C-alpha positions in Angstrom: -0.6 0.5 -21.1 0.5 0.5 -17.4 -0.2 3.5 -15.4 0.5 4.7 -11.8 -0.8 8.0 -10.9 -0.3 9.4 -7.5 -2.4 12.4 -6.1 -2.9 14.1 -2.7 0.2 15.7 -2.1 0.8 19.3 -1.0 1.9 21.6 1.7 0.8 20.9 5.2 1.7 22.2 8.7 3.7 20.1 11.1 1.3 17.8 13.0 -1.1 17.9 10.0 -2.3 14.9 7.8 -2.5 14.1 4.2 -3.8 11.1 2.4 -1.9 10.0 -0.8 -3.7 8.0 -3.5 -2.3 6.0 -6.3 -4.7 5.0 -9.2 -3.4 2.0 -11.2 -4.3 0.6 -14.6 -3.0 -1.7 -17.3 -1.9 -4.6 -15.1 -3.5 -7.3 -12.8 -3.3 -4.9 -9.8 -4.6 -7.7 -7.2 -1.4 -9.8 -8.0 1.1 -7.1 -7.1 2.8 -6.0 -4.1 2.3 -2.1 -3.8 4.9 0.0 -2.2 5.2 3.7 -1.2 8.5 5.3 -1.7 9.8 8.8 -0.9 12.9 10.8 -1.9 13.9 14.0 -0.2 16.4 16.3 -2.0 20.0 15.1 -1.7 18.8 11.8 -0.1 18.5 8.3 -1.1 15.1 6.8 -2.0 13.4 5.4 1.0 10.9 2.7 1.3 8.0 3.9 3.3 5.3 1.3 3.4 4.5 -1.9 1.6 1.2 -3.9 1.5 0.7 -7.6 0.3 -1.4 -8.3 -2.9 -4.4 -9.2 -0.8 -4.0 -6.3 1.7 -3.6 -8.7 4.7 -0.1 -7.7 5.8 1.7 -4.3 5.7 5.2 -3.2 6.6 6.6 0.3 7.5 9.7 1.9 7.7 10.7 2.8 11.4 10.5 6.4 10.7 6.9 6.4 10.0 5.4 3.5 12.2 2.5 4.6 14.1 1.8 7.7 11.9 1.5 6.3 8.5 -1.0 3.7 7.2 -0.9 2.1 3.8 -4.1 0.4 2.5 -5.5 -0.7 -0.9 -8.8 -1.4 -2.8 -8.4 -4.1 -5.3 -11.8 -3.4 -6.8 -10.9 0.2 -7.6 -7.2 -0.5 -8.4 -6.2 1.9 -5.8 -3.6 2.2 -2.9 -3.5 4.7 -0.4 -1.1 6.2 2.4 -2.7 8.0 5.2 -0.1 10.3 6.8 -0.7 11.7 10.2 1.6 13.6 12.7 3.6 14.9 9.7 7.0 16.2 10.6 9.3 18.5 8.4 11.4 15.3 7.8 8.6 13.8 6.0 9.0 16.4 3.2 9.8 14.5 -0.2 8.4 13.3 -3.3 6.3 10.5 -2.7 5.8 7.6 -5.4 4.0 4.3 -5.6 5.6 1.1 -6.9 3.9 -2.1 -8.1 6.0 -5.2 -8.3 5.4 -8.9 -9.0 8.2 -11.3 -9.8 10.5 -9.3 -12.2 7.8 -6.7 -13.2 8.2 -3.3 -11.5 6.0 -0.2 -12.2 6.4 3.5 -10.9 4.4 6.5 -10.8 5.5 9.9 -11.5 5.5 11.1 -7.9 3.7 13.7 -5.8 5.4 16.4 -3.7 4.7 16.6 0.0 6.0 19.5 1.9 5.6 19.9 5.7 6.4 23.3 6.9 5.0 26.2 9.0 
């Protein structure tokens, strides 16, 4: 049974940091590209960051470059999103996605709220 379970969301003040985690199981994790998406109320879902199967390359949305870092641990079947210098515009539900060829799996998401 495929599972992606996000954790680490919460309420943080502007300028603060959070580290999101996504625990994967039920598929060959090391073969899949792992992405973090976010969706704010009334807005389209946005690809935030993506990391290659081996973890050797990563890409970021312009809105988070220099502030967010994606990483993965293929032995632990985990992917992370370190978020620094958070802004109110970063408020959203963050979800992890795994994809390989025609397979795509989603987690349920974790809420991140940036507010003073």
